[in-house]
N, C-alpha and C positions, 0 to 999 in steps of 0.2 A: 531547433524544436525545444519545446519546454513542456515536460509532463509533470503534472501536480497530481499526487496520490492522497485522497483523503481516506483514512482508515482509523480503526481502534484496535488496540493490543489484545482486546478479548474477543475479537471477532474472528471465527476460524476460517472464514472465507477470504479474510484480508490477508491472512498469511499465505493460503493456497493462491489467491490472485496475485500476490507479490512474486511468488515462484513462476507463475505462468507468464506475467509480464516480463520477468527478467530473462526467460527462456526466448521469448519472442524478440526481446531488444538484443539479445546475443546473435540473432540471425539477421537483424536489421543492417541494411547496407551503410547506413549513415549513423550508427550507433554513437560515433565519437562526437557527433554534433548534437546530441540529445541530452539536455539537462534534466534530471529527475528530482523533484522536492517531495518530502513529506508533508502532509497536513494532518491536521489533528481533527478528530471527530470522536465524541463519546456517545457510546450507545445507550449508557445509563448515567447521565450526569448527576443524579440525584442518589445514586448508590452510597451505601456507608463503606468505610474503608475496610472495615472487618465485617464480614458476613458469615453468620454460622449456618450455612447450608451449602451442599454439593451442587454442581451444576446440573447433574441428573434430576435432583430434587427440585431445583429451580425451573428446569424445562417441564417437568411434570406438571407442576403447580401453574406456572404460567399459560401453557397451552393446552392444559388438560389431557396430557399425554400418559398412557400407561407405561410401566416399567419397561415392558417389552418393546414398546415404540421408541421410548428414549435410548435404549440399548442399540436398537436397530439403526437409529439416526446416527448415534456416535460411531458405530461400525462403518457405516456408509462414509461419513466424514473422515475417518482414520484412514479409510482405504484411499480416498482421493488424495489424501496429504502424502500417505506413502508412495503413490506413484510419480510423486515429485521429489522424492527423497526426504520428506519431512516426517518426523516421528511425533505422532500426537498421542497424548496420554490424557484425554477428556476427562476420565474418571478422577483424575488428580489434580485438575485445574483449581485455583483458589480464587473464588469470586470476589471481587474488590471494586474499588472506585479507581479508574485509570487516569484521573487528572494529574497526578504527580508524575506518572510514567510519561505523560505527553509533555510536562514542564521539562522533564530530563531530556527527552529527545531533543527539544529546542535548545537546551544548554549545550548538548553534545555538537549540535549543528554549529553553534557559535564558535566551537573548538575544533571544528573541522572532522568531527567523528559522527556527524548525523546518521550516514548510511550504516555504520558498524553498530551504532546504538539501537537504531530501528530494528535491525535484525536480530540483536541480542534480547530485546525486550520480547519480540514474539516467540524466540526459543524459550527464553525463561518461563514463559506463561503456559505455553502449550505442550513443551516437551518435558520441561524439568518441574512443573508444577510448582513454581515459586510465587511467593505473593508479591506481585508488583506495585502494590499499593503501599507496602512497608518500606520506610525509608532506609533502614539498614540494608535491606535486600537491594534496593535500588543503587545504593551506594556501591554496594559490592560488584553488582554487574557493571555498573559505570567503570568501575577500577580496571574490570577485566578488559574493556576494549581501550584503556590507555589514558583514561580521565583520572584527574587528582581527586582522591577520595574525599579529603577533606574540604575541597571546593564544592563538591557535590552535596556533601552532608549541609554545609552551610547555605547553599542554594535551596535545598529542600525544606529547610526550617522557616525560610521566608516566603516572599511572594514573587520571587523572579520568574520571569516567563510565562507569568499568568496571562498578561496581555496578548502575547503571541499565540497562545493557545485559545483563548476566546476570540481573537482575531480570525484565527483559521475557521473556528466554527461559525462565526458571522459570515464569513466569505462563502462558506459552503451553503449557508442558509440561503444567500443571496442568489447563488446559482442554481438553486433549487434542489441541492443535495439532500435527500432524507434517509439514505442508507448507504452503507459502505461493504466493499471497496467501491470508489468512484475515481475515475481517472479524467482529468482535463487536459487537453492538448492544446497550447497556445491560446487559452482562454476562449476557444472558439468550437472545439469538439468535446463531447462528453461520452465516456464509456462506463456504464454501470455493471457491476458485478463482476465475479472471478470468471473472465470469459477464457476460452481455450487459448493457447498460444497462437494458433493460427488467425484467431479473429484479431487479437492484439496486433500481430505482425501485419495483417492486411490493412488495418486502419492506419497503422504508422506509414504505411507505403503509399496509401491514398492521401493522406494528409500532406506527405512530402511532395507528392506530385502536383497537389492543387497549389502549395505555397512556392513551390520552386519550379515553375514552368520552363521550358526550354527557351533561351534567348537566341535570337538571330545575330550572328557575329560576322556575316559577310553578305555581300550583295547577291542578287539573284544571277543565275548562270543557266547554261543548258540543262534540261532536266525533263524527265518523263512525267505526265500527269494523266490524271483519270484513266490510269490503267492502259495507256497507250503511248507510243513515241512517233512523233511525226518524222519522217524521212525527207530531209530537205533536197528539193529538185536540183538536178543537175544544170 
């Protein structure tokens, strides 16, 4: 089974959804036969790298929310994250363009460190308040997961892995994905949003049962059918 997860590192529900999916996967009976791949999606591809505005200010301006509404929304999101063991500091996040962070994830994937890099970028943004659009910051967090810093710096200054990011975004668009997180199973089943672990687990089990039906391995023999057993005459 293959699960592809479209997400953006500036999406709070994506990090929450990631943890909920991981919790469900840990309980799935066939987890060792599930391949998980991370796909790129930019919530705001036109964003500047350096933005002189806090997230609270952005939310208030974009959605016409009051400061009290913004704070209540942040507290609710922070609580949801805390229930999963995640530490959110939404008042400290640094708004930026996430394109280079996505390129870095694909680079890390090519080095066998995609899973670690994906997790590290989310933590850097939501927990540590790091500027994940800044090349120096990206190089430092990449080094922390075991990547060669100089290689990362060289990659970021060029255009490597641009095609991978754009390709993911185009695929997502063709699949009808307009928001994240979004989960695609075997390119046949889609799950939208940060669903509860129980919902993810239920879907994994249903898909597995549909695509792996029981196979008859022996011929017919004596059996009871239709709720009754016939007793042979003497």
